[in-house]
C-alpha positions in Angstrom: 156.0 138.9 51.2 157.2 142.4 50.4 158.6 143.1 47.0 161.0 145.8 48.0 163.7 145.4 50.6 163.1 147.5 53.7 165.8 149.2 55.6 166.1 148.3 59.3 164.6 151.7 60.2 161.6 151.1 57.9 161.1 147.6 59.3 161.3 148.9 62.8 158.7 151.5 62.1 156.3 148.9 60.6 156.9 146.7 63.6 156.1 149.5 66.0 152.7 150.0 64.3 152.2 146.2 64.3 152.9 146.0 68.0 151.0 149.2 69.0 147.8 147.9 67.4 147.5 145.0 69.8 149.8 143.0 72.1 152.0 140.5 70.2 154.2 137.6 71.2 157.8 137.4 70.2 156.9 134.6 67.8 154.3 136.7 66.0 156.9 139.5 65.6 159.4 137.0 64.2 156.8 135.8 61.6 156.1 139.4 60.7 159.8 140.0 60.1 159.9 137.1 57.7 156.8 138.5 55.9 158.5 141.8 55.6 161.5 140.1 54.0 164.0 141.4 56.5 167.3 139.6 56.6 167.4 137.2 59.5 170.7 138.6 60.8 168.9 141.8 62.0 165.8 140.1 63.6 167.2 139.9 67.1 168.4 143.5 66.9 164.9 144.7 65.9 163.2 142.6 68.5 165.4 143.9 71.3 164.8 147.4 70.1 161.0 146.8 70.4 161.5 145.4 73.9 163.5 148.4 75.0 160.9 150.8 73.7 158.2 148.7 75.5 156.3 147.9 72.3 156.9 144.2 73.0 156.4 142.6 76.4 155.9 138.8 76.6 154.3 138.9 80.1 151.9 141.7 79.1 151.0 139.7 76.0 150.4 136.5 78.0 148.2 138.3 80.5 146.2 140.0 77.9 145.7 136.9 75.8 144.7 134.7 78.8 142.3 137.3 80.2 140.7 137.9 76.8 140.2 134.2 76.0 138.8 133.7 79.5 136.4 136.6 79.5 135.3 136.3 75.9 135.3 132.6 75.1 135.4 131.1 78.6 138.3 128.8 77.8 139.7 126.7 80.6 143.2 127.0 82.0 144.5 124.0 80.1 143.5 125.3 76.7 144.9 128.8 77.4 148.2 127.3 78.6 148.4 125.1 75.4 147.7 128.1 73.1 150.3 130.2 74.9 152.8 127.4 74.6 152.1 127.2 70.8 153.0 130.9 70.6 156.3 130.0 72.4 155.6 132.1 75.5 157.8 131.3 78.5 156.5 129.1 81.3 157.0 132.0 83.8 154.8 134.3 81.7 152.2 131.5 81.3 152.1 131.0 85.1 151.7 134.7 85.7 148.9 135.0 83.1 147.0 132.1 84.6 147.2 133.5 88.1 145.0 136.4 86.9 142.0 134.0 86.6 140.1 134.2 89.9 139.3 130.7 91.3 135.7 131.5 92.5 134.8 133.0 89.1 136.4 130.1 87.4 134.2 127.6 89.3 131.1 129.6 88.7 131.7 129.8 84.9 132.5 126.1 84.8 129.3 125.2 86.6 127.3 127.5 84.4 128.8 126.0 81.2 128.2 122.5 82.5 124.6 123.1 83.3 124.0 124.9 80.0 125.5 121.9 78.0 123.8 119.3 80.1 120.3 120.9 79.7 120.9 121.3 76.0 121.3 117.5 75.7 117.8 116.6 76.9 117.1 114.2 74.1 119.9 111.9 75.2 120.0 109.3 78.0 121.4 110.3 81.4 124.9 108.6 80.9 125.3 109.9 77.4 124.4 113.4 78.6 127.0 113.3 81.3 129.7 111.9 78.9 129.0 114.5 76.3 129.0 117.3 78.9 132.3 116.1 80.3 133.9 115.8 76.8 132.7 119.3 75.9 134.1 120.9 79.0 137.4 119.1 78.8 137.6 120.2 75.1 137.1 123.8 76.3 140.2 123.4 78.4 138.8 122.8 81.9 140.6 120.4 84.2 139.1 116.9 84.0 139.0 116.4 87.8 137.0 119.7 88.3 134.7 118.8 85.4 133.9 115.4 86.9 133.2 116.8 90.3 130.8 119.4 88.8 129.0 116.9 86.5 128.6 114.3 89.2 126.2 116.7 91.0 123.7 116.3 88.1 
């Protein structure tokens, strides 16, 4: 929490730097406003100013977040959706973000992750290997029906 009280112009400048560094959700900006110690009566005004200046865009944030988590961590659609919902992103933006994930690539990554996990569990019995592989992939956010169809091929 800041010790001194910021003017709205100073707070707006700090938020511009905050949003320019990386894409932010509306909720993250609200939390930052509370950290800066800004009065809550000017929060909406500052956020609308950031939106008008194109520093803050919820759809752009959702697309960047979903794409990043998909490419870097290979999270499934369910986990990405839940994380975006936790950040209070609208359903429309979540849907648009998830549309960016290509279905063919999604299937290939799922198969690769399943095979990698299944082979890593060599010391276990067949049924236990399948169960642990399914649990792992569902925990990573992949759809249970897709996971079962992939693991049933082993």
